[in-house]
PDBQT receptor file of N, H, CA, C and O in Angstrom, charges set to zero:
ATOM      1  N   MET A   1      76.988  74.523  67.520  1.00  0.00    +0.000 N 
ATOM      2  CA  MET A   1      77.762  73.680  66.936  1.00  0.00    +0.000 C 
ATOM      3  C   MET A   1      78.963  73.142  68.024  1.00  0.00    +0.000 C 
ATOM      4  O   MET A   1      79.264  71.984  68.316  1.00  0.00    +0.000 OA
ATOM      5  N   ARG A   2      79.471  74.298  68.459  1.00  0.00    +0.000 N 
ATOM      6  H   ARG A   2      79.226  75.238  68.222  1.00  0.00    +0.000 HD
ATOM      7  CA  ARG A   2      80.645  74.002  69.266  1.00  0.00    +0.000 C 
ATOM      8  C   ARG A   2      80.278  73.018  70.645  1.00  0.00    +0.000 C 
ATOM      9  O   ARG A   2      80.997  72.130  71.104  1.00  0.00    +0.000 OA
ATOM     10  N   MET A   3      78.954  73.458  71.144  1.00  0.00    +0.000 N 
ATOM     11  H   MET A   3      78.371  74.180  70.771  1.00  0.00    +0.000 HD
ATOM     12  CA  MET A   3      78.384  72.714  72.182  1.00  0.00    +0.000 C 
ATOM     13  C   MET A   3      78.249  71.088  71.924  1.00  0.00    +0.000 C 
ATOM     14  O   MET A   3      78.557  70.209  72.729  1.00  0.00    +0.000 OA
ATOM     15  N   ARG A   4      77.812  70.944  70.844  1.00  0.00    +0.000 N 
ATOM     16  H   ARG A   4      77.563  71.658  70.189  1.00  0.00    +0.000 HD
ATOM     17  CA  ARG A   4      77.531  69.603  70.347  1.00  0.00    +0.000 C 
ATOM     18  C   ARG A   4      78.869  68.811  70.084  1.00  0.00    +0.000 C 
ATOM     19  O   ARG A   4      78.854  67.594  70.267  1.00  0.00    +0.000 OA
ATOM     20  N   ARG A   5      79.986  69.413  69.680  1.00  0.00    +0.000 N 
ATOM     21  H   ARG A   5      79.999  70.402  69.532  1.00  0.00    +0.000 HD
ATOM     22  CA  ARG A   5      81.221  68.930  69.592  1.00  0.00    +0.000 C 
ATOM     23  C   ARG A   5      81.807  68.592  71.079  1.00  0.00    +0.000 C 
ATOM     24  O   ARG A   5      82.380  67.523  71.289  1.00  0.00    +0.000 OA
ATOM     25  N   THR A   6      81.636  69.519  72.038  1.00  0.00    +0.000 N 
ATOM     26  H   THR A   6      81.171  70.388  71.867  1.00  0.00    +0.000 HD
ATOM     27  CA  THR A   6      82.083  69.221  73.334  1.00  0.00    +0.000 C 
ATOM     28  C   THR A   6      81.344  68.077  74.086  1.00  0.00    +0.000 C 
ATOM     29  O   THR A   6      81.880  67.271  74.845  1.00  0.00    +0.000 OA
ATOM     30  N   LEU A   7      80.044  68.134  73.758  1.00  0.00    +0.000 N 
ATOM     31  H   LEU A   7      79.608  68.789  73.141  1.00  0.00    +0.000 HD
ATOM     32  CA  LEU A   7      79.287  66.864  74.404  1.00  0.00    +0.000 C 
ATOM     33  C   LEU A   7      79.615  65.631  73.657  1.00  0.00    +0.000 C 
ATOM     34  O   LEU A   7      79.389  64.536  74.172  1.00  0.00    +0.000 OA
ATOM     35  N   GLY A   8      80.090  65.726  72.579  1.00  0.00    +0.000 N 
ATOM     36  H   GLY A   8      80.274  66.615  72.161  1.00  0.00    +0.000 HD
ATOM     37  CA  GLY A   8      80.145  64.298  71.888  1.00  0.00    +0.000 C 
ATOM     38  C   GLY A   8      81.703  64.071  72.293  1.00  0.00    +0.000 C 
ATOM     39  O   GLY A   8      81.983  62.880  72.431  1.00  0.00    +0.000 OA
ATOM     40  N   LEU A   9      82.773  64.985  72.510  1.00  0.00    +0.000 N 
ATOM     41  H   LEU A   9      82.545  65.952  72.397  1.00  0.00    +0.000 HD
ATOM     42  CA  LEU A   9      83.895  64.464  73.067  1.00  0.00    +0.000 C 
ATOM     43  C   LEU A   9      83.727  64.181  74.517  1.00  0.00    +0.000 C 
ATOM     44  O   LEU A   9      84.758  63.699  74.987  1.00  0.00    +0.000 OA
ATOM     45  N   ALA A  10      82.964  64.292  75.201  1.00  0.00    +0.000 N 
ATOM     46  H   ALA A  10      82.127  64.683  74.820  1.00  0.00    +0.000 HD
ATOM     47  CA  ALA A  10      82.610  64.026  76.432  1.00  0.00    +0.000 C 
ATOM     48  C   ALA A  10      82.029  62.611  76.653  1.00  0.00    +0.000 C 
ATOM     49  O   ALA A  10      82.307  61.818  77.553  1.00  0.00    +0.000 OA
ATOM     50  N   LEU A  11      81.199  62.480  75.676  1.00  0.00    +0.000 N 
ATOM     51  H   LEU A  11      80.973  63.124  74.945  1.00  0.00    +0.000 HD
ATOM     52  CA  LEU A  11      80.465  61.252  75.666  1.00  0.00    +0.000 C 
ATOM     53  C   LEU A  11      81.592  60.167  75.189  1.00  0.00    +0.000 C 
ATOM     54  O   LEU A  11      81.677  59.097  75.791  1.00  0.00    +0.000 OA
ATOM     55  N   ALA A  12      82.374  60.442  74.195  1.00  0.00    +0.000 N 
ATOM     56  H   ALA A  12      82.306  61.312  73.706  1.00  0.00    +0.000 HD
ATOM     57  CA  ALA A  12      83.357  59.490  73.752  1.00  0.00    +0.000 C 
ATOM     58  C   ALA A  12      84.370  59.163  74.801  1.00  0.00    +0.000 C 
ATOM     59  O   ALA A  12      84.832  58.022  74.841  1.00  0.00    +0.000 OA
ATOM     60  N   ALA A  13      84.761  60.098  75.674  1.00  0.00    +0.000 N 
ATOM     61  H   ALA A  13      84.386  61.025  75.642  1.00  0.00    +0.000 HD
ATOM     62  CA  ALA A  13      85.768  59.879  76.843  1.00  0.00    +0.000 C 
ATOM     63  C   ALA A  13      85.095  58.950  77.828  1.00  0.00    +0.000 C 
ATOM     64  O   ALA A  13      85.648  57.974  78.333  1.00  0.00    +0.000 OA
ATOM     65  N   ALA A  14      83.707  59.384  78.084  1.00  0.00    +0.000 N 
ATOM     66  H   ALA A  14      83.258  60.178  77.674  1.00  0.00    +0.000 HD
ATOM     67  CA  ALA A  14      83.131  58.377  79.095  1.00  0.00    +0.000 C 
ATOM     68  C   ALA A  14      82.970  57.169  78.676  1.00  0.00    +0.000 C 
ATOM     69  O   ALA A  14      82.975  56.254  79.500  1.00  0.00    +0.000 OA
ATOM     70  N   THR A  15      82.794  56.914  77.326  1.00  0.00    +0.000 N 
ATOM     71  H   THR A  15      82.789  57.657  76.657  1.00  0.00    +0.000 HD
ATOM     72  CA  THR A  15      82.612  55.465  76.637  1.00  0.00    +0.000 C 
ATOM     73  C   THR A  15      83.795  54.737  76.870  1.00  0.00    +0.000 C 
ATOM     74  O   THR A  15      83.720  53.605  77.350  1.00  0.00    +0.000 OA
ATOM     75  N   LEU A  16      84.987  55.299  76.560  1.00  0.00    +0.000 N 
ATOM     76  H   LEU A  16      85.048  56.218  76.170  1.00  0.00    +0.000 HD
ATOM     77  CA  LEU A  16      86.322  54.842  76.513  1.00  0.00    +0.000 C 
ATOM     78  C   LEU A  16      86.457  54.280  78.064  1.00  0.00    +0.000 C 
ATOM     79  O   LEU A  16      86.683  53.081  78.229  1.00  0.00    +0.000 OA
ATOM     80  N   VAL A  17      86.335  55.036  79.030  1.00  0.00    +0.000 N 
ATOM     81  H   VAL A  17      86.151  56.010  78.896  1.00  0.00    +0.000 HD
ATOM     82  CA  VAL A  17      86.627  54.807  80.421  1.00  0.00    +0.000 C 
ATOM     83  C   VAL A  17      85.727  53.659  80.934  1.00  0.00    +0.000 C 
ATOM     84  O   VAL A  17      86.101  52.890  81.819  1.00  0.00    +0.000 OA
ATOM     85  N   GLY A  18      84.520  53.583  80.329  1.00  0.00    +0.000 N 
ATOM     86  H   GLY A  18      84.216  54.208  79.610  1.00  0.00    +0.000 HD
ATOM     87  CA  GLY A  18      83.736  52.350  80.838  1.00  0.00    +0.000 C 
ATOM     88  C   GLY A  18      84.035  51.212  80.080  1.00  0.00    +0.000 C 
ATOM     89  O   GLY A  18      83.827  50.137  80.642  1.00  0.00    +0.000 OA
ATOM     90  N   VAL A  19      84.525  51.188  78.802  1.00  0.00    +0.000 N 
ATOM     91  H   VAL A  19      84.694  52.061  78.345  1.00  0.00    +0.000 HD
ATOM     92  CA  VAL A  19      85.050  50.071  78.193  1.00  0.00    +0.000 C 
ATOM     93  C   VAL A  19      86.195  49.473  78.872  1.00  0.00    +0.000 C 
ATOM     94  O   VAL A  19      86.311  48.289  79.189  1.00  0.00    +0.000 OA
ATOM     95  N   SER A  20      87.198  50.613  79.099  1.00  0.00    +0.000 N 
ATOM     96  H   SER A  20      87.104  51.575  78.841  1.00  0.00    +0.000 HD
ATOM     97  CA  SER A  20      88.329  49.979  79.848  1.00  0.00    +0.000 C 
ATOM     98  C   SER A  20      88.065  49.399  81.291  1.00  0.00    +0.000 C 
ATOM     99  O   SER A  20      88.730  48.473  81.754  1.00  0.00    +0.000 OA
ATOM    100  N   ALA A  21      87.115  49.975  81.906  1.00  0.00    +0.000 N 
ATOM    101  H   ALA A  21      86.575  50.728  81.530  1.00  0.00    +0.000 HD
ATOM    102  CA  ALA A  21      86.867  49.357  83.292  1.00  0.00    +0.000 C 
ATOM    103  C   ALA A  21      86.293  48.065  83.138  1.00  0.00    +0.000 C 
ATOM    104  O   ALA A  21      86.495  47.235  84.025  1.00  0.00    +0.000 OA
ATOM    105  N   VAL A  22      85.490  47.719  81.971  1.00  0.00    +0.000 N 
ATOM    106  H   VAL A  22      85.326  48.392  81.250  1.00  0.00    +0.000 HD
ATOM    107  CA  VAL A  22      84.869  46.542  81.874  1.00  0.00    +0.000 C 
ATOM    108  C   VAL A  22      85.898  45.466  81.362  1.00  0.00    +0.000 C 
ATOM    109  O   VAL A  22      85.619  44.274  81.489  1.00  0.00    +0.000 OA
ATOM    110  N   GLY A  23      86.969  45.825  80.839  1.00  0.00    +0.000 N 
ATOM    111  H   GLY A  23      87.196  46.793  80.736  1.00  0.00    +0.000 HD
ATOM    112  CA  GLY A  23      88.165  44.976  80.428  1.00  0.00    +0.000 C 
ATOM    113  C   GLY A  23      88.933  44.690  81.475  1.00  0.00    +0.000 C 
ATOM    114  O   GLY A  23      89.422  43.561  81.506  1.00  0.00    +0.000 OA
ATOM    115  N   ALA A  24      89.200  45.563  82.494  1.00  0.00    +0.000 N 
ATOM    116  H   ALA A  24      88.802  46.480  82.469  1.00  0.00    +0.000 HD
ATOM    117  CA  ALA A  24      90.076  45.447  83.881  1.00  0.00    +0.000 C 
ATOM    118  C   ALA A  24      89.297  44.506  84.430  1.00  0.00    +0.000 C 
ATOM    119  O   ALA A  24      89.790  43.402  84.659  1.00  0.00    +0.000 OA
ATOM    120  N   GLY A  25      88.079  44.745  84.709  1.00  0.00    +0.000 N 
ATOM    121  H   GLY A  25      87.679  45.642  84.523  1.00  0.00    +0.000 HD
ATOM    122  CA  GLY A  25      87.457  43.554  85.461  1.00  0.00    +0.000 C 
ATOM    123  C   GLY A  25      87.358  42.264  85.061  1.00  0.00    +0.000 C 
ATOM    124  O   GLY A  25      87.357  41.290  85.813  1.00  0.00    +0.000 OA
ATOM    125  N   ALA A  26      87.253  42.249  83.574  1.00  0.00    +0.000 N 
ATOM    126  H   ALA A  26      87.254  43.040  82.963  1.00  0.00    +0.000 HD
ATOM    127  CA  ALA A  26      87.078  40.823  82.902  1.00  0.00    +0.000 C 
ATOM    128  C   ALA A  26      88.558  40.005  83.040  1.00  0.00    +0.000 C 
ATOM    129  O   ALA A  26      88.736  38.787  83.024  1.00  0.00    +0.000 OA
ATOM    130  N   ALA A  27      89.523  41.053  83.175  1.00  0.00    +0.000 N 
ATOM    131  H   ALA A  27      89.379  42.042  83.187  1.00  0.00    +0.000 HD
ATOM    132  CA  ALA A  27      90.930  40.392  83.006  1.00  0.00    +0.000 C 
ATOM    133  C   ALA A  27      91.408  39.876  84.185  1.00  0.00    +0.000 C 
ATOM    134  O   ALA A  27      92.302  39.033  84.268  1.00  0.00    +0.000 OA
ATOM    135  N   SER A  28      90.750  40.434  85.189  1.00  0.00    +0.000 N 
ATOM    136  H   SER A  28      90.024  41.118  85.121  1.00  0.00    +0.000 HD
ATOM    137  CA  SER A  28      90.908  39.888  86.919  1.00  0.00    +0.000 C 
ATOM    138  C   SER A  28      89.985  38.907  87.432  1.00  0.00    +0.000 C 
ATOM    139  O   SER A  28      89.407  39.022  88.513  1.00  0.00    +0.000 OA
ATOM    140  N   ALA A  29      89.857  37.928  86.626  1.00  0.00    +0.000 N 
ATOM    141  H   ALA A  29      90.326  37.835  85.748  1.00  0.00    +0.000 HD
ATOM    142  CA  ALA A  29      88.805  36.982  87.118  1.00  0.00    +0.000 C 
ATOM    143  C   ALA A  29      89.021  36.374  88.478  1.00  0.00    +0.000 C 
ATOM    144  O   ALA A  29      90.095  35.891  88.838  1.00  0.00    +0.000 OA
ATOM    145  N   PRO A  30      87.963  36.428  89.184  1.00  0.00    +0.000 N 
ATOM    146  CA  PRO A  30      88.121  35.733  90.552  1.00  0.00    +0.000 C 
ATOM    147  C   PRO A  30      88.384  34.265  90.502  1.00  0.00    +0.000 C 
ATOM    148  O   PRO A  30      88.000  33.632  89.518  1.00  0.00    +0.000 OA
ATOM    149  N   THR A  31      89.043  33.636  91.540  1.00  0.00    +0.000 N 
ATOM    150  H   THR A  31      89.355  34.150  92.339  1.00  0.00    +0.000 HD
ATOM    151  CA  THR A  31      89.285  32.387  91.639  1.00  0.00    +0.000 C 
ATOM    152  C   THR A  31      88.444  31.758  92.856  1.00  0.00    +0.000 C 
ATOM    153  O   THR A  31      87.919  32.434  93.741  1.00  0.00    +0.000 OA
ATOM    154  N   ILE A  32      88.397  30.286  92.756  1.00  0.00    +0.000 N 
ATOM    155  H   ILE A  32      88.823  29.737  92.037  1.00  0.00    +0.000 HD
ATOM    156  CA  ILE A  32      87.511  29.773  93.877  1.00  0.00    +0.000 C 
ATOM    157  C   ILE A  32      88.330  28.295  94.329  1.00  0.00    +0.000 C 
ATOM    158  O   ILE A  32      89.161  27.825  93.551  1.00  0.00    +0.000 OA
ATOM    159  N   SER A  33      88.086  27.755  95.370  1.00  0.00    +0.000 N 
ATOM    160  H   SER A  33      87.411  28.137  96.002  1.00  0.00    +0.000 HD
ATOM    161  CA  SER A  33      88.680  26.577  95.761  1.00  0.00    +0.000 C 
ATOM    162  C   SER A  33      87.788  25.465  95.450  1.00  0.00    +0.000 C 
ATOM    163  O   SER A  33      86.642  25.759  95.109  1.00  0.00    +0.000 OA
ATOM    164  N   ARG A  34      88.137  24.193  95.513  1.00  0.00    +0.000 N 
ATOM    165  H   ARG A  34      89.068  23.955  95.789  1.00  0.00    +0.000 HD
ATOM    166  CA  ARG A  34      87.278  22.981  95.327  1.00  0.00    +0.000 C 
ATOM    167  C   ARG A  34      86.158  23.040  96.174  1.00  0.00    +0.000 C 
ATOM    168  O   ARG A  34      85.000  22.971  95.762  1.00  0.00    +0.000 OA
ATOM    169  N   ASP A  35      86.559  23.195  97.622  1.00  0.00    +0.000 N 
ATOM    170  H   ASP A  35      87.500  23.251  97.957  1.00  0.00    +0.000 HD
ATOM    171  CA  ASP A  35      85.702  23.230  98.658  1.00  0.00    +0.000 C 
ATOM    172  C   ASP A  35      84.600  24.253  98.588  1.00  0.00    +0.000 C 
ATOM    173  O   ASP A  35      83.449  23.967  98.918  1.00  0.00    +0.000 OA
ATOM    174  N   ASP A  36      84.970  25.503  98.139  1.00  0.00    +0.000 N 
ATOM    175  H   ASP A  36      85.905  25.735  97.872  1.00  0.00    +0.000 HD
ATOM    176  CA  ASP A  36      84.035  26.438  97.884  1.00  0.00    +0.000 C 
ATOM    177  C   ASP A  36      83.105  26.412  96.815  1.00  0.00    +0.000 C 
ATOM    178  O   ASP A  36      81.988  26.928  96.847  1.00  0.00    +0.000 OA
ATOM    179  N   CYS A  37      83.684  25.696  95.719  1.00  0.00    +0.000 N 
ATOM    180  H   CYS A  37      84.591  25.277  95.693  1.00  0.00    +0.000 HD
ATOM    181  CA  CYS A  37      82.845  25.475  94.676  1.00  0.00    +0.000 C 
ATOM    182  C   CYS A  37      81.786  24.431  95.099  1.00  0.00    +0.000 C 
ATOM    183  O   CYS A  37      80.651  24.656  94.679  1.00  0.00    +0.000 OA
ATOM    184  N   ALA A  38      81.955  23.379  95.824  1.00  0.00    +0.000 N 
ATOM    185  H   ALA A  38      82.878  23.196  96.164  1.00  0.00    +0.000 HD
ATOM    186  CA  ALA A  38      81.099  22.567  96.212  1.00  0.00    +0.000 C 
ATOM    187  C   ALA A  38      80.026  23.070  97.118  1.00  0.00    +0.000 C 
ATOM    188  O   ALA A  38      78.830  22.781  97.075  1.00  0.00    +0.000 OA
ATOM    189  N   ALA A  39      80.656  23.887  97.963  1.00  0.00    +0.000 N 
ATOM    190  H   ALA A  39      81.627  24.122  97.997  1.00  0.00    +0.000 HD
ATOM    191  CA  ALA A  39      79.651  24.645  98.956  1.00  0.00    +0.000 C 
ATOM    192  C   ALA A  39      78.651  25.458  98.273  1.00  0.00    +0.000 C 
ATOM    193  O   ALA A  39      77.506  25.546  98.715  1.00  0.00    +0.000 OA
ATOM    194  N   ALA A  40      79.106  26.166  97.016  1.00  0.00    +0.000 N 
ATOM    195  H   ALA A  40      80.036  26.094  96.656  1.00  0.00    +0.000 HD
ATOM    196  CA  ALA A  40      78.230  27.022  96.137  1.00  0.00    +0.000 C 
ATOM    197  C   ALA A  40      77.327  26.249  95.357  1.00  0.00    +0.000 C 
ATOM    198  O   ALA A  40      76.511  26.882  94.689  1.00  0.00    +0.000 OA
ATOM    199  N   GLY A  41      77.306  24.846  95.300  1.00  0.00    +0.000 N 
ATOM    200  H   GLY A  41      77.969  24.331  95.843  1.00  0.00    +0.000 HD
ATOM    201  CA  GLY A  41      76.394  24.138  94.450  1.00  0.00    +0.000 C 
ATOM    202  C   GLY A  41      76.875  23.918  93.188  1.00  0.00    +0.000 C 
ATOM    203  O   GLY A  41      76.092  23.572  92.303  1.00  0.00    +0.000 OA
ATOM    204  N   GLY A  42      78.290  24.094  92.920  1.00  0.00    +0.000 N 
ATOM    205  H   GLY A  42      78.926  24.374  93.639  1.00  0.00    +0.000 HD
ATOM    206  CA  GLY A  42      78.809  23.883  91.482  1.00  0.00    +0.000 C 
ATOM    207  C   GLY A  42      79.740  22.702  91.426  1.00  0.00    +0.000 C 
ATOM    208  O   GLY A  42      80.149  22.059  92.393  1.00  0.00    +0.000 OA
ATOM    209  N   HIS A  43      80.023  22.502  90.109  1.00  0.00    +0.000 N 
ATOM    210  H   HIS A  43      79.691  23.024  89.323  1.00  0.00    +0.000 HD
ATOM    211  CA  HIS A  43      80.967  21.211  89.796  1.00  0.00    +0.000 C 
ATOM    212  C   HIS A  43      82.139  21.600  89.094  1.00  0.00    +0.000 C 
ATOM    213  O   HIS A  43      82.165  22.546  88.307  1.00  0.00    +0.000 OA
ATOM    214  N   VAL A  44      83.166  20.832  89.392  1.00  0.00    +0.000 N 
ATOM    215  H   VAL A  44      83.144  20.064  90.032  1.00  0.00    +0.000 HD
ATOM    216  CA  VAL A  44      84.563  21.102  88.713  1.00  0.00    +0.000 C 
ATOM    217  C   VAL A  44      84.351  20.506  87.362  1.00  0.00    +0.000 C 
ATOM    218  O   VAL A  44      83.836  19.413  87.124  1.00  0.00    +0.000 OA
ATOM    219  N   VAL A  45      84.840  21.416  86.469  1.00  0.00    +0.000 N 
ATOM    220  H   VAL A  45      85.259  22.303  86.662  1.00  0.00    +0.000 HD
ATOM    221  CA  VAL A  45      85.156  21.053  84.903  1.00  0.00    +0.000 C 
ATOM    222  C   VAL A  45      86.415  21.217  84.525  1.00  0.00    +0.000 C 
ATOM    223  O   VAL A  45      87.148  22.019  85.105  1.00  0.00    +0.000 OA
ATOM    224  N   SER A  46      86.826  20.465  83.489  1.00  0.00    +0.000 N 
ATOM    225  H   SER A  46      86.232  19.814  83.017  1.00  0.00    +0.000 HD
ATOM    226  CA  SER A  46      88.211  20.713  83.116  1.00  0.00    +0.000 C 
ATOM    227  C   SER A  46      88.110  21.361  81.648  1.00  0.00    +0.000 C 
ATOM    228  O   SER A  46      87.478  20.867  80.714  1.00  0.00    +0.000 OA
ATOM    229  N   ARG A  47      88.841  22.545  81.616  1.00  0.00    +0.000 N 
ATOM    230  H   ARG A  47      89.354  22.946  82.375  1.00  0.00    +0.000 HD
ATOM    231  CA  ARG A  47      88.893  23.236  80.361  1.00  0.00    +0.000 C 
ATOM    232  C   ARG A  47      90.194  23.038  79.431  1.00  0.00    +0.000 C 
ATOM    233  O   ARG A  47      91.274  23.092  80.019  1.00  0.00    +0.000 OA
ATOM    234  N   ALA A  48      90.200  22.847  78.239  1.00  0.00    +0.000 N 
ATOM    235  H   ALA A  48      89.322  22.803  77.762  1.00  0.00    +0.000 HD
ATOM    236  CA  ALA A  48      91.341  22.721  77.580  1.00  0.00    +0.000 C 
ATOM    237  C   ALA A  48      92.226  23.645  77.391  1.00  0.00    +0.000 C 
ATOM    238  O   ALA A  48      91.873  24.621  76.731  1.00  0.00    +0.000 OA
ATOM    239  N   TYR A  49      93.646  23.584  77.932  1.00  0.00    +0.000 N 
ATOM    240  H   TYR A  49      93.933  22.791  78.469  1.00  0.00    +0.000 HD
ATOM    241  CA  TYR A  49      94.768  24.430  78.031  1.00  0.00    +0.000 C 
ATOM    242  C   TYR A  49      94.272  25.514  79.051  1.00  0.00    +0.000 C 
ATOM    243  O   TYR A  49      94.862  26.590  78.957  1.00  0.00    +0.000 OA
ATOM    244  N   ALA A  50      93.361  25.432  79.942  1.00  0.00    +0.000 N 
ATOM    245  H   ALA A  50      92.882  24.558  80.018  1.00  0.00    +0.000 HD
ATOM    246  CA  ALA A  50      93.303  26.367  80.859  1.00  0.00    +0.000 C 
ATOM    247  C   ALA A  50      93.091  25.903  82.257  1.00  0.00    +0.000 C 
ATOM    248  O   ALA A  50      92.832  26.660  83.192  1.00  0.00    +0.000 OA
ATOM    249  N   GLY A  51      93.231  24.474  82.349  1.00  0.00    +0.000 N 
ATOM    250  H   GLY A  51      93.441  23.859  81.589  1.00  0.00    +0.000 HD
ATOM    251  CA  GLY A  51      93.180  24.086  83.647  1.00  0.00    +0.000 C 
ATOM    252  C   GLY A  51      91.741  23.651  84.197  1.00  0.00    +0.000 C 
ATOM    253  O   GLY A  51      90.855  23.367  83.390  1.00  0.00    +0.000 OA
ATOM    254  N   GLU A  52      91.522  23.601  85.544  1.00  0.00    +0.000 N 
ATOM    255  H   GLU A  52      92.241  23.832  86.199  1.00  0.00    +0.000 HD
ATOM    256  CA  GLU A  52      90.071  23.420  85.928  1.00  0.00    +0.000 C 
ATOM    257  C   GLU A  52      89.273  24.657  86.273  1.00  0.00    +0.000 C 
ATOM    258  O   GLU A  52      89.858  25.671  86.652  1.00  0.00    +0.000 OA
ATOM    259  N   ALA A  53      87.925  24.610  86.151  1.00  0.00    +0.000 N 
ATOM    260  H   ALA A  53      87.449  23.786  85.843  1.00  0.00    +0.000 HD
ATOM    261  CA  ALA A  53      87.181  25.616  86.563  1.00  0.00    +0.000 C 
ATOM    262  C   ALA A  53      85.899  25.114  87.324  1.00  0.00    +0.000 C 
ATOM    263  O   ALA A  53      85.469  23.969  87.185  1.00  0.00    +0.000 OA
ATOM    264  N   CYS A  54      85.397  25.938  88.036  1.00  0.00    +0.000 N 
ATOM    265  H   CYS A  54      85.746  26.868  88.149  1.00  0.00    +0.000 HD
ATOM    266  CA  CYS A  54      84.023  25.548  88.908  1.00  0.00    +0.000 C 
ATOM    267  C   CYS A  54      82.878  26.082  87.957  1.00  0.00    +0.000 C 
ATOM    268  O   CYS A  54      82.927  27.231  87.518  1.00  0.00    +0.000 OA
ATOM    269  N   ALA A  55      81.917  25.273  87.673  1.00  0.00    +0.000 N 
ATOM    270  H   ALA A  55      81.878  24.340  88.030  1.00  0.00    +0.000 HD
ATOM    271  CA  ALA A  55      80.751  25.607  86.922  1.00  0.00    +0.000 C 
ATOM    272  C   ALA A  55      79.640  25.969  87.823  1.00  0.00    +0.000 C 
ATOM    273  O   ALA A  55      79.030  25.027  88.330  1.00  0.00    +0.000 OA
ATOM    274  N   LEU A  56      79.250  27.244  88.125  1.00  0.00    +0.000 N 
ATOM    275  H   LEU A  56      79.745  28.008  87.713  1.00  0.00    +0.000 HD
ATOM    276  CA  LEU A  56      78.444  27.636  89.280  1.00  0.00    +0.000 C 
ATOM    277  C   LEU A  56      76.976  27.630  88.640  1.00  0.00    +0.000 C 
ATOM    278  O   LEU A  56      76.832  27.849  87.438  1.00  0.00    +0.000 OA
ATOM    279  N   PRO A  57      75.985  27.394  89.414  1.00  0.00    +0.000 N 
ATOM    280  CA  PRO A  57      74.378  27.598  88.956  1.00  0.00    +0.000 C 
ATOM    281  C   PRO A  57      74.037  28.765  88.285  1.00  0.00    +0.000 C 
ATOM    282  O   PRO A  57      73.046  28.820  87.558  1.00  0.00    +0.000 OA
ATOM    283  N   ASP A  58      75.003  29.972  88.530  1.00  0.00    +0.000 N 
ATOM    284  H   ASP A  58      75.809  29.927  89.121  1.00  0.00    +0.000 HD
ATOM    285  CA  ASP A  58      74.542  31.195  87.910  1.00  0.00    +0.000 C 
ATOM    286  C   ASP A  58      75.074  31.383  86.438  1.00  0.00    +0.000 C 
ATOM    287  O   ASP A  58      74.853  32.321  85.673  1.00  0.00    +0.000 OA
ATOM    288  N   GLY A  59      75.831  30.253  86.240  1.00  0.00    +0.000 N 
ATOM    289  H   GLY A  59      76.010  29.491  86.861  1.00  0.00    +0.000 HD
ATOM    290  CA  GLY A  59      76.494  30.351  84.610  1.00  0.00    +0.000 C 
ATOM    291  C   GLY A  59      77.939  30.662  84.641  1.00  0.00    +0.000 C 
ATOM    292  O   GLY A  59      78.640  30.427  83.656  1.00  0.00    +0.000 OA
ATOM    293  N   THR A  60      78.466  31.232  85.835  1.00  0.00    +0.000 N 
ATOM    294  H   THR A  60      77.897  31.422  86.635  1.00  0.00    +0.000 HD
ATOM    295  CA  THR A  60      79.920  31.803  85.783  1.00  0.00    +0.000 C 
ATOM    296  C   THR A  60      80.706  30.575  86.086  1.00  0.00    +0.000 C 
ATOM    297  O   THR A  60      80.235  29.565  86.610  1.00  0.00    +0.000 OA
ATOM    298  N   THR A  61      81.959  30.745  85.708  1.00  0.00    +0.000 N 
ATOM    299  H   THR A  61      82.342  31.565  85.283  1.00  0.00    +0.000 HD
ATOM    300  CA  THR A  61      83.041  29.607  85.749  1.00  0.00    +0.000 C 
ATOM    301  C   THR A  61      84.280  30.051  86.194  1.00  0.00    +0.000 C 
ATOM    302  O   THR A  61      85.250  29.908  85.450  1.00  0.00    +0.000 OA
ATOM    303  N   PRO A  62      84.425  30.641  87.443  1.00  0.00    +0.000 N 
ATOM    304  CA  PRO A  62      85.986  30.994  88.136  1.00  0.00    +0.000 C 
ATOM    305  C   PRO A  62      86.834  29.772  88.056  1.00  0.00    +0.000 C 
ATOM    306  O   PRO A  62      86.480  28.595  88.116  1.00  0.00    +0.000 OA
ATOM    307  N   ALA A  63      87.986  30.267  87.915  1.00  0.00    +0.000 N 
ATOM    308  H   ALA A  63      88.273  31.224  87.867  1.00  0.00    +0.000 HD
ATOM    309  CA  ALA A  63      89.215  29.159  87.910  1.00  0.00    +0.000 C 
ATOM    310  C   ALA A  63      89.249  28.540  89.293  1.00  0.00    +0.000 C 
ATOM    311  O   ALA A  63      88.822  29.093  90.307  1.00  0.00    +0.000 OA
ATOM    312  N   ILE A  64      89.796  27.345  89.233  1.00  0.00    +0.000 N 
ATOM    313  H   ILE A  64      90.143  26.896  88.409  1.00  0.00    +0.000 HD
ATOM    314  CA  ILE A  64      90.100  26.642  90.713  1.00  0.00    +0.000 C 
ATOM    315  C   ILE A  64      91.562  26.977  91.031  1.00  0.00    +0.000 C 
ATOM    316  O   ILE A  64      92.490  26.788  90.244  1.00  0.00    +0.000 OA
ATOM    317  N   THR A  65      91.663  27.434  92.125  1.00  0.00    +0.000 N 
ATOM    318  H   THR A  65      90.910  27.587  92.764  1.00  0.00    +0.000 HD
ATOM    319  CA  THR A  65      92.844  27.721  92.983  1.00  0.00    +0.000 C 
ATOM    320  C   THR A  65      93.661  26.202  93.568  1.00  0.00    +0.000 C 
ATOM    321  O   THR A  65      94.656  26.275  94.290  1.00  0.00    +0.000 OA
TER     322      THR A  65
C-alpha cells in the first residue's frame, strides 16, 4: 500500500511538471517577420485585438514582428 501511494505521488508530480512545461512553451510563442513568413510559404492574416500573424502551411500562426 505504501509503495502504491509513493508511486502515485511521483506520477502526480511528474504530470504537474509536464503540464507546467507545456504551459511555459505556449506562453512564449515565437515571432516571425513578414519576409520570413513569405519565404516559408505563409501569408499574413489579421487577428482581432491581437495584431497580425503569419498563417503557415503546417497550421501554426506565429505573431508578426
